[in-house]
C-alpha positions, -999 to +999 in steps of 0.1 A: +632+613+849+669+618+843+685+616+809+700+582+818+666+569+827+650+583+795+675+564+774+676+532+794+661+500+781+664+482+815+635+458+820+626+459+783+626+430+759+635+436+722+629+415+692+652+423+663+648+405+629+677+400+606+699+401+637+726+378+625+748+404+609+752+440+599+729+466+613+708+440+631+738+428+650+749+463+659+714+471+673+713+439+693+746+446+710+738+483+715+703+476+730+718+450+753+743+475+765+714+499+773+698+471+795+674+453+772+670+416+770+674+407+733+656+382+711+671+379+676+659+360+646+672+353+612+672+326+585+708+317+592+710+300+625+748+302+628+748+339+624+721+347+650+738+324+674+770+344+669+752+376+677+736+361+708+770+349+719+784+384+715+757+398+737+759+371+763+797+372+764+795+409+772+772+403+801+739+408+784+710+384+778+701+372+743+681+344+727+687+334+691+659+319+670+666+305+635+634+313+616+620+326+584+597+356+590+578+350+558+565+317+570+535+318+593+546+287+613+579+304+620+562+336+630+541+317+656+573+299+668+590+333+672+560+345+692+560+315+715+598+317+721+600+355+724+572+360+749+562+395+758+580+419+735+583+457+743+604+467+713+601+453+678+627+462+652+618+451+617+653+450+602+654+419+580+655+428+543+665+416+508+684+438+484+687+421+450+705+439+422+686+433+390+677+456+361+642+468+364+634+457+329+641+421+336+632+416+372+611+385+376+577+384+393+590+356+415+620+378+426+597+408+431+573+388+453+602+374+474+614+409+482+580+421+491+574+391+514+606+398+534+607+436+532+570+445+534+546+418+543+566+402+571+571+435+590+534+442+588+526+406+600+549+410+629+532+443+638+499+424+638+513+398+661+533+419+686+516+453+686+483+442+702+499+430+735+519+462+736+486+481+733+471+461+761+501+469+784+501+506+774+537+508+762+556+497+731+581+507+705+582+496+669+611+506+646+609+498+609+643+500+592+636+518+560+661+535+537+668+569+521+655+550+491+621+549+508+616+586+499+640+593+471+649+579+437+683+562+429+714+582+422+722+569+387+759+573+390+760+549+419+744+521+399+758+524+364+743+491+352+711+486+371+700+520+385+694+502+418+670+474+427+634+484+418+617+460+442+638+473+471+629+509+464+592+500+462+593+480+494+610+508+514+584+533+502+559+507+515+575+503+549+572+540+555+535+537+545+530+511+572+547+534+597+524+563+588+493+541+587+498+525+621+511+554+640+477+571+649+461+537+655+488+528+681+495+561+697+464+562+718+475+530+734+510+543+743+528+525+714+550+544+690+561+534+655+588+551+635+610+544+605+648+547+608+661+555+574+698+547+568+718+562+539+748+545+524+757+519+550+784+493+546+791+470+575+820+445+575+798+416+563+782+437+536+816+442+519+812+407+505+802+412+469+809+449+469+841+459+450+863+487+460+850+510+432+814+504+443+822+512+479+841+544+469+811+555+448+789+551+479+814+569+501+817+599+477+779+603+478+781+612+515+794+646+526+801+636+562+838+628+566+860+615+594+884+640+608+914+622+593+898+616+560+890+643+535+863+624+516+829+611+525+825+577+542+797+552+543+779+545+576+784+515+597+763+499+624+775+521+652+762+552+635+726+539+640+726+526+675+721+561+691+692+571+669+676+537+673+680+539+711+661+572+711+632+556+692+632+525+714+633+543+748+613+568+768+635+594+752+614+591+721+580+590+737+568+620+718+579+607+684+556+586+663+548+582+626+582+597+617+608+588+591+641+595+609+669+599+583+704+591+594+725+593+563+756+615+569+741+641+546+734+617+517+701+633+509+713+669+516+729+673+481 
């Protein structure tokens, strides 16, 4: 098998949650360019439709589903509309910024439903058919904060969202738990762990000082810039493509960190 064949997604069908913006949109477009047919879902119908239009306008094939992955009725609707899925990307997540001392139980539960329960439920729904077919890929979008604590100077007021940290540790636990159970059936499951990532739509609500603090925490620099930079969606398409294709067939149960060196210092 050639390198091109190893990394091709031709004939594969990928479901990407939270595909209406940010990293989810970048992965949808990138996977489509690699040959996959794309199904994207998200709570905001207009945004997932925009992503689908971007894929279709470029000559790919994408279907948009407005759905809430924390609702069982919507999960069943996604399953019916999506059909046979070869690649599941659990990308949707909430990132509330609240001091840990005052975070409410309601807020904590909402984050856990989106970031932790829903990905596990989607694995329950879509992994068994993959196992029956003998091929499948599951990518859980985690975070460097799924295996480290917060950098206090980046969050001078809140020290980072406690529920988000807990949920991302949990998503890596799901990856580790399921990997040996799926591997014997030809299905891999891995976590992709971004560092400081700021896509265009994530700049809403992030002031210049906040973005600069994130950038300065990353040693990786562009050639024309002498300071660190945050990641954008394009930085993660290549690593995700490896995990989604035959190129990553011998990788499972891993947390793949793509952070520009964020955790190296």
